[in-house]
LOZAGU-8576 format. One line per 5 residues: number of its first residue (from 1); their letters; for each residue x, z, y of N, C-alpha, C, O. Coordinates in steps of 0.02 Angstrom, whole numbers, plus 50000, padded with zeros to 5 digits. Example, Ala and Ser with C-alpha at 12.3 -4.5 7.8 and 13.67 -1.06 7.14 Angstrom:
2
1	AS	50660,50390,49716,50615,50390,49775,50660,50390,49835,50712,50423,49834  50642,50354,49888,50684,50357,49947,50645,50394,50002,50670,50402,50057
This chain:
307
1	XXXXX	51619,50192,45583,51672,50154,45616,51648,50084,45633,51661,50058,45688  51613,50053,45585,51588,49985,45596,51540,49983,45654,51542,49937,45696  51495,50033,45658,51446,50034,45713,51480,50045,45780,51459,50017,45831  51533,50087,45780,51570,50099,45842,51603,50035,45866,51602,50020,45926  51632,49996,45819,51663,49933,45837,51613,49884,45866,51628,49848,45914
6	XXXXX	51553,49883,45838,51501,49838,45863,51480,49857,45934,51467,49814,45976  51477,49923,45947,51460,49947,46015,51513,49925,46065,51496,49902,46119  51578,49932,46047,51633,49913,46091,51631,49838,46106,51639,49818,46163  51620,49798,46054,51617,49726,46063,51559,49706,46106,51564,49661,46148  51502,49739,46097,51442,49723,46137,51454,49740,46210,51432,49704,46255
11	XXXXX	51489,49796,46223,51502,49817,46292,51551,49769,46325,51545,49757,46385  51599,49743,46288,51650,49698,46316,51625,49628,46326,51653,49591,46366  51572,49609,46291,51548,49539,46294,51528,49516,46364,51548,49462,46384  51489,49555,46402,51471,49533,46470,51532,49523,46515,51534,49477,46555  51583,49567,46508,51644,49561,46549,51681,49497,46533,51703,49461,46578
16	XXXXX	51687,49481,46468,51721,49419,46447,51682,49358,46471,51712,49309,46493  51616,49362,46466,51575,49305,46488,51582,49294,46563,51584,49237,46586  51587,49349,46601,51595,49342,46673,51660,49307,46690,51662,49266,46736  51713,49323,46654,51777,49290,46666,51773,49216,46648,51801,49174,46683  51738,49201,46592,51732,49131,46572,51693,49091,46624,51708,49032,46635
21	XXXXX	51644,49124,46656,51602,49089,46705,51635,49084,46773,51610,49049,46817  51691,49118,46783,51724,49120,46848,51750,49050,46868,51776,49014,46826  51741,49032,46932,51704,49068,46984,51631,49047,46985,51615,48988,46976  51587,49094,46997,51515,49080,46999,51486,49087,47069,51426,49081,47079  51530,49101,47118,51508,49108,47187,51567,49092,47233,51623,49087,47209
26	XXXXX	51555,49085,47298,51610,49068,47344,51667,49120,47342,51656,49179,47329  51727,49095,47356,51787,49136,47358,51809,49145,47430,51806,49098,47469  51830,49205,47448,51855,49219,47515,51931,49217,47515,51962,49252,47475  51961,49177,47559,52033,49177,47568,52049,49215,47633,52032,49192,47687  52081,49272,47626,52098,49312,47684,52163,49287,47715,52215,49284,47681
31	XXXXX	52160,49270,47779,52219,49253,47818,52232,49313,47863,52192,49326,47909  52286,49351,47852,52295,49414,47888,52322,49407,47959,52357,49452,47983  52307,49353,47991,52331,49339,48059,52275,49304,48098,52228,49279,48068  52279,49303,48165,52231,49265,48204,52238,49190,48190,52287,49169,48160  52190,49150,48213,52194,49078,48203,52255,49047,48236,52281,49072,48286
36	XXXXX	52279,48991,48207,52332,48952,48238,52401,48963,48211,52447,48927,48230  52410,49011,48166,52476,49024,48138,52488,48985,48073,52445,48948,48050  52547,48995,48045,52567,48959,47985,52520,48972,47927,52501,48926,47891  52500,49036,47918,52457,49053,47861,52392,49013,47862,52369,48989,47810  52362,49007,47920,52300,48968,47925,52312,48893,47919,52274,48858,47887
41	XXXXX	52366,48870,47950,52382,48798,47947,52395,48775,47875,52383,48717,47859  52421,48820,47834,52431,48804,47763,52369,48819,47723,52351,48782,47677  52335,48874,47739,52277,48895,47700,52219,48848,47701,52187,48838,47650  52203,48818,47759,52144,48774,47763,52151,48712,47718,52105,48699,47679  52206,48674,47722,52211,48617,47677,52216,48637,47604,52193,48601,47560
46	XXXXX	52247,48695,47590,52251,48719,47521,52181,48734,47494,52165,48715,47438  52140,48767,47535,52071,48781,47514,52033,48717,47499,51994,48714,47452  52044,48666,47540,52011,48602,47530,52031,48570,47464,51990,48536,47432  52093,48580,47443,52117,48554,47379,52089,48594,47320,52070,48565,47269  52085,48660,47329,52064,48703,47274,51988,48701,47261,51967,48708,47204
51	XXXXX	51948,48690,47313,51875,48693,47306,51847,48647,47253,51809,48670,47210  51864,48582,47253,51835,48539,47201,51859,48556,47131,51823,48544,47082  51918,48584,47125,51945,48602,47059,51911,48665,47032,51898,48670,46972  51895,48713,47076,51862,48774,47055,51786,48769,47059,51750,48812,47034  51763,48715,47091,51691,48701,47096,51653,48756,47133,51595,48771,47119
56	XXXXX	51687,48786,47182,51655,48834,47226,51688,48830,47295,51747,48813,47300  51650,48845,47349,51680,48845,47416,51732,48901,47421,51726,48953,47389  51783,48888,47462,51832,48939,47480,51828,48949,47555,51843,48903,47593  51809,49008,47576,51796,49023,47646,51854,49062,47675,51871,49116,47650  51886,49035,47728,51941,49071,47761,51914,49124,47808,51868,49110,47848
61	XXXXX	51942,49183,47804,51924,49238,47849,51988,49266,47880,52033,49288,47844  51992,49264,47946,52050,49292,47981,52040,49368,47986,51990,49391,48013  52089,49406,47961,52085,49479,47963,52151,49506,47990,52191,49534,47952  52163,49499,48056,52227,49519,48085,52233,49594,48096,52184,49631,48089  52293,49614,48114,52306,49684,48130,52373,49707,48103,52389,49692,48045
66	XXXXX	52411,49743,48144,52476,49770,48123,52523,49716,48097,52558,49726,48047  52522,49659,48131,52567,49605,48112,52551,49572,48046,52593,49537,48018  52490,49583,48020,52470,49555,47956,52459,49607,47902,52428,49593,47851  52484,49668,47913,52480,49720,47862,52408,49740,47846,52393,49758,47789  52365,49738,47896,52295,49759,47886,52260,49713,47836,52229,49736,47789
71	XXXXX	52266,49648,47847,52234,49600,47803,52264,49601,47733,52228,49596,47683  52330,49608,47729,52363,49611,47664,52340,49672,47625,52326,49667,47565  52336,49730,47658,52315,49791,47625,52242,49786,47602,52225,49814,47549  52201,49752,47641,52130,49746,47622,52122,49709,47556,52077,49725,47517  52165,49660,47544,52162,49624,47480,52192,49666,47424,52165,49668,47369
76	XXXXX	52249,49698,47438,52282,49739,47388,52237,49793,47361,52237,49808,47301  52196,49823,47405,52153,49879,47386,52082,49856,47370,52039,49897,47354  52069,49791,47374,52002,49765,47363,51985,49755,47290,52024,49771,47245  51926,49727,47279,51902,49715,47211,51946,49663,47176,51963,49611,47205  51965,49678,47115,52009,49633,47076,51967,49587,47033,51974,49584,46972
81	XXXXX	51922,49549,47066,51876,49506,47029,51888,49432,47042,51851,49390,47017  51940,49416,47082,51955,49346,47095,51917,49315,47152,51928,49256,47168  51872,49352,47183,51832,49324,47237,51860,49338,47307,51832,49315,47357  51915,49374,47310,51952,49383,47372,52025,49371,47358,52056,49407,47319  52053,49320,47390,52123,49303,47379,52159,49305,47447,52128,49300,47500
86	XXXXX	52224,49312,47444,52264,49319,47506,52310,49259,47516,52344,49237,47469  52309,49231,47577,52360,49183,47597,52414,49223,47634,52407,49237,47693  52467,49240,47598,52518,49283,47626,52580,49246,47650,52592,49189,47631  52619,49280,47691,52683,49255,47714,52739,49298,47686,52725,49349,47653  52800,49279,47699,52858,49317,47674,52859,49389,47700,52892,49431,47671
91	XXXXX	52823,49403,47754,52821,49471,47781,52786,49519,47733,52790,49580,47743  52752,49494,47683,52719,49537,47634,52768,49584,47600,52751,49639,47580  52831,49561,47594,52882,49602,47561,52920,49646,47610,52957,49690,47589  52910,49636,47675,52947,49674,47726,52910,49739,47745,52942,49790,47754  52844,49736,47751,52807,49792,47778,52814,49857,47738,52822,49910,47769
96	XXXXX	52811,49856,47671,52820,49920,47635,52888,49952,47649,52893,50013,47654  52940,49910,47654,53007,49936,47667,53011,49964,47738,53038,50019,47748  52985,49927,47787,52988,49950,47857,52948,50014,47867,52968,50057,47906  52892,50021,47832,52852,50082,47838,52892,50142,47813,52893,50195,47845  52925,50134,47756,52964,50190,47729,53023,50208,47775,53038,50267,47784
101	XXXXX	53056,50157,47803,53111,50169,47849,53088,50211,47908,53125,50253,47934  53026,50199,47930,52999,50233,47988,52960,50296,47970,52923,50324,48011  52968,50318,47908,52936,50380,47887,52861,50376,47877,52827,50427,47879  52835,50316,47868,52763,50307,47858,52747,50293,47785,52789,50268,47747  52686,50309,47766,52663,50290,47699,52642,50217,47701,52598,50199,47740
106	XXXXX	52671,50173,47659,52654,50102,47661,52579,50091,47649,52548,50125,47608  52552,50043,47684,52481,50026,47676,52468,49994,47608,52412,49996,47583  52520,49966,47578,52516,49937,47511,52587,49932,47484,52635,49942,47520  52592,49918,47420,52656,49906,47388,52654,49836,47356,52600,49811,47342  52712,49806,47346,52713,49740,47315,52682,49742,47246,52653,49693,47223
111	XXXXX	52689,49799,47212,52660,49805,47145,52584,49802,47146,52553,49794,47093  52553,49807,47205,52480,49803,47211,52455,49731,47205,52395,49719,47199  52502,49682,47206,52483,49611,47205,52505,49576,47141,52555,49595,47110  52467,49525,47122,52489,49477,47072,52497,49410,47108,52449,49388,47140  52554,49377,47103,52564,49313,47137,52528,49256,47100,52529,49253,47039
116	XXXXX	52499,49212,47138,52467,49152,47110,52513,49092,47115,52526,49059,47065  52538,49077,47175,52582,49019,47183,52619,49021,47250,52593,49045,47300  52679,48995,47249,52715,48980,47311,52689,48913,47336,52686,48864,47298  52670,48909,47399,52641,48847,47425,52692,48810,47468,52704,48750,47457  52722,48843,47517,52773,48811,47559,52832,48859,47568,52825,48919,47560
121	XXXXX	52888,48831,47584,52948,48871,47601,52991,48829,47648,53020,48779,47628  52994,48851,47710,53031,48814,47762,53072,48862,47805,53052,48919,47814  53129,48839,47831,53166,48881,47878,53129,48886,47944,53098,48838,47966  53132,48944,47976,53105,48951,48043,53149,48912,48092,53206,48897,48078  53121,48897,48150,53158,48861,48202,53151,48897,48268,53098,48926,48283
126	XXXXX	53203,48895,48308,53203,48927,48374,53176,48877,48425,53204,48823,48433  53123,48896,48460,53093,48852,48510,53090,48887,48577,53082,48948,48582  53097,48846,48630,53090,48869,48700,53046,48819,48735,53031,48766,48708  53024,48835,48795,52985,48787,48834,53029,48728,48854,53087,48737,48872  53000,48669,48850,53039,48609,48866,53058,48605,48940,53106,48571,48958
131	XXXXX	53020,48640,48983,53037,48640,49054,53079,48700,49074,53089,48714,49133  53104,48737,49023,53145,48795,49037,53219,48777,49044,53237,48718,49038  53262,48826,49057,53332,48813,49072,53377,48803,49011,53434,48783,49018  53350,48817,48950,53393,48816,48891,53388,48748,48855,53336,48730,48827  53444,48712,48857,53446,48646,48824,53478,48651,48754,53464,48610,48711
136	XXXXX	53520,48700,48745,53556,48709,48682,53560,48783,48664,53545,48826,48705  53580,48797,48602,53591,48866,48582,53646,48898,48624,53643,48957,48641  53697,48858,48641,53752,48883,48683,53725,48908,48750,53745,48962,48773  53680,48870,48781,53649,48892,48844,53612,48958,48835,53617,49004,48876  53575,48962,48780,53534,49021,48767,53578,49083,48757,53564,49136,48785
141	XXXXX	53629,49076,48716,53674,49132,48701,53712,49155,48764,53718,49215,48776  53737,49107,48803,53773,49125,48864,53729,49163,48912,53750,49212,48943  53665,49141,48919,53619,49175,48964,53602,49245,48939,53596,49292,48978  53595,49251,48873,53579,49316,48844,53637,49365,48852,53626,49424,48864  53698,49341,48845,53756,49384,48854,53765,49405,48927,53789,49460,48941
146	XXXXX	53746,49361,48971,53752,49377,49043,53696,49424,49066,53702,49458,49117  53641,49425,49028,53583,49466,49046,53556,49503,48985,53503,49486,48960  53593,49552,48960,53572,49588,48899,53501,49617,48904,53485,49652,48952  53460,49601,48854,53392,49629,48851,53343,49598,48900,53287,49622,48905  53363,49546,48935,53320,49516,48986,53280,49456,48959,53223,49445,48979
151	XXXXX	53310,49418,48913,53274,49360,48885,53225,49386,48832,53245,49420,48785  53161,49370,48841,53111,49395,48794,53087,49340,48746,53093,49280,48760  53061,49362,48691,53035,49314,48641,52972,49343,48608,52964,49404,48603  52929,49299,48587,52867,49320,48554,52875,49317,48478,52916,49278,48452  52836,49359,48444,52836,49357,48370,52766,49371,48346,52720,49385,48385
156	XXXXX	52757,49367,48280,52692,49379,48249,52678,49453,48241,52623,49471,48219  52726,49497,48259,52715,49568,48253,52779,49604,48234,52827,49573,48209  52780,49669,48245,52839,49708,48228,52854,49704,48154,52810,49717,48112  52916,49687,48137,52940,49679,48069,52909,49619,48033,52917,49612,47972  52874,49577,48069,52848,49516,48039,52904,49465,48030,52960,49477,48051
161	XXXXX	52888,49409,47999,52939,49358,47983,52974,49332,48046,53035,49322,48045  52936,49321,48099,52966,49292,48160,53010,49342,48196,53061,49324,48225  52992,49405,48193,53032,49459,48221,53099,49464,48183,53152,49467,48213  53094,49466,48117,53154,49472,48076,53201,49413,48086,53262,49422,48092  53173,49352,48089,53215,49293,48100,53254,49297,48165,53314,49284,48166
166	XXXXX	53221,49316,48219,53255,49321,48284,53309,49375,48284,53361,49366,48315  53296,49430,48251,53346,49484,48251,53406,49465,48208,53462,49487,48222  53396,49425,48156,53452,49400,48116,53497,49357,48161,53558,49363,48159  53466,49313,48200,53504,49270,48246,53539,49311,48300,53598,49301,48314  53502,49359,48331,53530,49400,48384,53591,49439,48359,53641,49445,48394
171	XXXXX	53586,49465,48299,53642,49502,48270,53702,49457,48259,53759,49475,48272  53689,49396,48233,53743,49348,48219,53776,49325,48284,53837,49313,48285  53737,49319,48338,53764,49295,48401,53791,49351,48445,53824,49337,48495  53779,49413,48426,53803,49469,48466,53766,49476,48532,53797,49492,48583  53700,49463,48531,53661,49466,48593,53604,49516,48585,53585,49533,48530
176	XXXXX	53577,49537,48642,53520,49582,48643,53462,49547,48676,53467,49524,48733  53406,49541,48640,53346,49508,48666,53290,49559,48672,53293,49614,48644  53238,49541,48709,53180,49586,48718,53122,49560,48676,53098,49504,48687  53100,49600,48629,53048,49580,48582,52978,49595,48610,52964,49651,48630  52935,49544,48609,52865,49552,48630,52821,49534,48570,52809,49475,48558
181	XXXXX	52797,49583,48533,52757,49569,48473,52684,49550,48490,52655,49579,48535  52657,49503,48452,52587,49484,48458,52554,49493,48389,52588,49510,48341  52489,49483,48386,52453,49493,48323,52449,49429,48282,52396,49412,48256  52505,49395,48275,52506,49335,48234,52546,49279,48266,52562,49281,48325  52562,49228,48225,52601,49172,48249,52565,49129,48300,52596,49102,48345
186	XXXXX	52498,49123,48293,52460,49083,48341,52465,49111,48411,52482,49074,48457  52450,49176,48421,52458,49206,48488,52530,49203,48513,52542,49199,48573  52580,49205,48467,52650,49200,48487,52665,49132,48516,52703,49126,48564  52635,49080,48487,52642,49012,48514,52609,49007,48583,52638,48979,48629  52549,49034,48588,52512,49032,48651,52551,49067,48707,52551,49045,48764
191	XXXXX	52584,49123,48690,52622,49160,48740,52680,49118,48767,52695,49120,48826  52713,49080,48723,52768,49037,48745,52740,48979,48787,52770,48960,48838  52686,48950,48765,52655,48896,48803,52636,48919,48873,52643,48881,48922  52612,48980,48878,52589,49006,48943,52644,49035,48986,52631,49058,49042  52706,49033,48961,52761,49058,49001,52767,49134,49003,52804,49161,49044
196	XXXXX	52731,49169,48959,52736,49241,48956,52801,49265,48925,52825,49320,48938  52831,49222,48883,52896,49235,48853,52938,49173,48859,52914,49119,48877  53003,49181,48843,53049,49125,48852,53070,49090,48788,53098,49035,48790  53055,49121,48731,53076,49091,48667,53034,49119,48611,52996,49167,48620  53040,49088,48552,53005,49112,48493,53036,49080,48431,53059,49023,48433
201	XXXXX	53036,49117,48377,53050,49087,48311,52982,49067,48283,52934,49106,48286  52979,49007,48254,52915,48984,48227,52927,48944,48163,52980,48915,48153  52876,48943,48121,52878,48898,48063,52868,48827,48088,52833,48817,48138  52898,48778,48055,52890,48709,48077,52818,48687,48084,52801,48649,48130  52774,48709,48039,52704,48688,48041,52670,48710,48106,52628,48673,48133
206	XXXXX	52688,48769,48131,52656,48795,48191,52685,48765,48255,52652,48764,48307  52747,48740,48252,52781,48718,48313,52785,48643,48321,52795,48618,48377  52778,48605,48267,52793,48533,48271,52748,48496,48319,52770,48450,48353  52684,48516,48324,52639,48483,48370,52660,48491,48442,52657,48444,48481  52682,48551,48460,52705,48565,48529,52772,48532,48543,52786,48512,48600
211	XXXXX	52814,48525,48492,52878,48490,48501,52866,48416,48514,52893,48387,48561  52825,48386,48473,52810,48315,48481,52770,48301,48544,52773,48246,48572  52731,48351,48565,52691,48343,48626,52731,48356,48689,52704,48350,48745  52795,48373,48682,52837,48383,48740,52832,48451,48773,52859,48461,48827  52798,48498,48742,52790,48565,48770,52848,48611,48751,52871,48652,48791
216	XXXXX	52872,48604,48688,52925,48646,48663,52989,48605,48652,52986,48546,48637  53045,48639,48660,53110,48610,48640,53137,48653,48583,53143,48714,48589  53154,48621,48527,53184,48656,48471,53259,48658,48481,53290,48606,48495  53290,48717,48472,53362,48724,48483,53402,48724,48418,53457,48697,48416  53375,48756,48366,53411,48760,48302,53364,48786,48248,53311,48813,48263
221	XXXXX	53385,48777,48186,53346,48800,48129,53385,48852,48088,53446,48853,48089  53348,48893,48052,53378,48946,48012,53394,48923,47940,53410,48966,47898  53390,48859,47925,53400,48836,47857,53473,48826,47839,53517,48831,47881  53484,48813,47774,53552,48798,47751,53569,48725,47763,53627,48705,47760  53517,48685,47776,53527,48614,47794,53472,48593,47842,53423,48629,47851
226	XXXXX	53481,48536,47873,53433,48513,47924,53365,48497,47894,53360,48474,47837  53313,48509,47933,53246,48491,47912,53236,48416,47913,53256,48383,47961  53205,48389,47862,53190,48317,47862,53139,48301,47917,53138,48246,47944  53097,48350,47933,53047,48341,47985,53080,48334,48054,53054,48298,48097  53138,48367,48063,53174,48366,48127,53248,48354,48113,53289,48400,48120
231	XXXXX	53266,48294,48092,53335,48281,48070,53388,48289,48124,53447,48297,48109  53367,48286,48187,53414,48293,48242,53428,48367,48259,53473,48382,48299  53391,48412,48230,53397,48483,48246,53452,48515,48204,53449,48515,48143  53503,48544,48237,53558,48575,48199,53536,48642,48170,53487,48672,48192  53571,48664,48119,53560,48731,48092,53604,48780,48129,53654,48761,48159
236	XXXXX	53586,48843,48127,53629,48894,48158,53697,48896,48124,53748,48907,48156  53698,48884,48058,53762,48886,48023,53808,48830,48046,53869,48839,48050  53780,48772,48061,53820,48717,48088,53853,48738,48154,53909,48718,48169  53817,48778,48192,53840,48799,48258,53884,48861,48256,53907,48886,48308  53896,48886,48195,53942,48943,48188,53910,49011,48185,53945,49062,48190
241	XXXXX	53843,49014,48177,53809,49078,48173,53785,49090,48101,53753,49047,48071  53800,49149,48075,53780,49165,48007,53708,49190,48007,53695,49250,48000  53662,49144,48016,53590,49160,48020,53551,49112,47977,53550,49052,47988  53519,49140,47927,53479,49099,47881,53415,49137,47863,53419,49196,47845  53358,49105,47869,53294,49138,47856,53241,49085,47840,53240,49032,47870
246	XXXXX	53197,49102,47794,53143,49056,47774,53076,49090,47779,53068,49148,47761  53027,49054,47803,52959,49078,47805,52922,49043,47749,52915,48981,47749  52897,49081,47701,52860,49050,47646,52788,49074,47646,52772,49128,47671  52746,49033,47617,52676,49051,47610,52659,49052,47536,52684,49012,47497  52617,49099,47517,52598,49105,47448,52529,49136,47440,52505,49170,47486
251	XXXXX	52498,49124,47383,52432,49151,47369,52439,49211,47322,52477,49209,47273  52403,49264,47338,52406,49326,47299,52336,49353,47285,52288,49337,47321  52330,49393,47233,52269,49430,47216,52288,49501,47199,52346,49515,47187  52239,49547,47196,52255,49615,47174,52286,49615,47104,52268,49574,47063  52332,49661,47092,52370,49662,47029,52325,49671,46968,52342,49646,46914
256	XXXXX	52268,49704,46976,52225,49717,46918,52178,49659,46901,52137,49665,46856  52185,49603,46936,52143,49545,46922,52154,49522,46850,52211,49515,46828  52100,49510,46812,52107,49489,46741,52149,49426,46734,52144,49380,46775  52190,49422,46681,52233,49364,46670,52196,49297,46668,52222,49247,46693  52136,49296,46640,52099,49233,46636,52081,49207,46705,52083,49147,46716
261	XXXXX	52064,49252,46751,52048,49232,46819,52111,49210,46856,52110,49160,46893  52166,49246,46846,52229,49226,46877,52249,49156,46854,52272,49115,46894  52239,49142,46790,52256,49076,46763,52216,49020,46796,52243,48967,46812  52151,49033,46807,52109,48982,46839,52130,48971,46911,52131,48914,46935  52146,49025,46947,52167,49018,47016,52234,48981,47020,52244,48940,47065
266	XXXXX	52279,48995,46973,52343,48961,46973,52334,48886,46961,52369,48845,46991  52289,48869,46917,52276,48798,46904,52251,48763,46967,52270,48706,46980  52208,48797,47005,52183,48768,47067,52236,48764,47121,52243,48713,47155  52275,48818,47128,52327,48819,47180,52384,48772,47165,52417,48747,47210  52395,48760,47101,52451,48716,47081,52445,48647,47112,52495,48615,47128
271	XXXXX	52383,48623,47120,52373,48557,47149,52397,48555,47221,52418,48503,47246  52393,48613,47255,52415,48615,47324,52489,48625,47332,52518,48605,47383  52522,48656,47283,52593,48671,47291,52639,48621,47255,52699,48621,47268  52612,48580,47212,52655,48533,47175,52697,48488,47220,52757,48480,47206  52670,48458,47274,52711,48415,47316,52769,48452,47349,52816,48421,47372
276	XXXXX	52765,48519,47353,52815,48559,47387,52870,48583,47340,52921,48609,47364  52862,48575,47275,52908,48606,47229,52980,48583,47238,53027,48621,47225  52988,48522,47259,53057,48496,47268,53096,48537,47318,53157,48538,47317  53060,48573,47363,53095,48612,47414,53123,48678,47386,53171,48706,47413  53092,48702,47331,53107,48769,47309,53181,48780,47291,53209,48830,47313
281	XXXXX	53214,48735,47253,53284,48748,47237,53329,48755,47298,53382,48787,47295  53310,48725,47354,53352,48726,47414,53356,48795,47445,53402,48810,47483  53307,48839,47430,53305,48904,47464,53325,48962,47419,53328,49019,47442  53339,48948,47355,53351,49003,47309,53415,49040,47323,53422,49099,47304  53462,49008,47357,53525,49041,47372,53523,49079,47437,53572,49112,47455
286	XXXXX	53469,49076,47473,53464,49109,47538,53460,49185,47529,53438,49209,47477  53480,49221,47580,53477,49294,47577,53405,49317,47579,53389,49370,47550  53360,49280,47611,53290,49296,47611,53258,49253,47558,53245,49194,47570  53244,49280,47499,53221,49240,47443,53145,49236,47441,53109,49282,47461  53121,49178,47417,53049,49168,47408,53033,49171,47334,53078,49164,47293
291	XXXXX	52968,49182,47315,52949,49178,47245,52967,49110,47217,52959,49059,47252  52992,49106,47157,53016,49044,47130,52960,49006,47094,52917,49036,47061  52962,48940,47100,52921,48897,47059,52849,48893,47081,52828,48926,47129  52811,48852,47045,52741,48844,47059,52700,48884,47010,52726,48928,46976  52636,48869,47006,52591,48909,46965,52610,48904,46892,52630,48852,46867
296	XXXXX	52601,48961,46857,52609,48960,46785,52680,48970,46760,52689,48976,46700  52731,48973,46803,52798,48982,46779,52810,49054,46759,52771,49098,46777  52864,49067,46722,52875,49131,46691,52879,49188,46743,52855,49243,46730  52910,49174,46801,52918,49226,46851,52850,49250,46875,52838,49310,46884  52804,49202,46884,52737,49222,46905,52701,49259,46849,52664,49306,46861
301	XXXXX	52712,49237,46788,52681,49269,46732,52699,49342,46727,52658,49382,46703  52759,49361,46749,52779,49431,46747,52755,49469,46808,52763,49530,46813  52725,49432,46857,52698,49465,46916,52750,49489,46964,52738,49539,46999  52808,49456,46968,52861,49478,47014,52853,49445,47082,52832,49387,47086  52870,49482,47134,52869,49455,47201,52933,49477,47235,52954,49534,47228
306	XX	52965,49431,47270,53026,49449,47308,53025,49414,47375,52984,49370,47386  53069,49435,47419,53073,49403,47484,53139,49369,47493,53152,49339,47545
């Protein structure tokens, strides 16, 4: 018995040492969308914060496809060694449900992931071209009712966060819009800039530059209160529409990742999400829920993820 115990301990020693030495090489952060979207806009500065704390480079890799599902699945099914992490959006919780509704086998399940940290959580905003005909939500709704299915909008992909946000608004307003899906939020912005579509739901991070540059006009936000970034922008609820939706970003790893590695990643990510924590209580009552708290809190410790 004693010799057997010694053999087990000897076999486990290299594995434990590897975890203690983590990370010993660069880490890949998978962004499951093309460049220019919210996930990348949040992921790059987060990686810059985490690198000196983990003492290894963090390399962003864009892995788009199926509205983000391809990149998300690649991490879920990948090696659980801490060297591949995911910068995910709230759509991570939508795709398994939408696949089942459509009779498909989900590419991944939420149980395949362990959450590291919530980084941002903001309401989406409705934007149109500043040289277009829509000055207010009232203008937009009246035009949509007069021309059912004629006004088109871009999104990050079918059943992605931007698609869901627009359909929540369309349902609340009693209008029919034409959905044009793209392979990520960046291409969805480009489509609106190029006049290929007439509107889009976007995260504030992806749209603020075009709003301030005079290219986009923001009509309303999906939050329960006005954005501090755009205090003049009304919420849909202020305007009488029962539409509320938040786009959140979070870091995830495969569920089988060892606890010691998860703890180190949470410590690194915590530096990036701490300034955002004050926002979290504001969204907990929303129908679209985000993971609660920052790194190390009990909810994350249990490995729960919600939308």
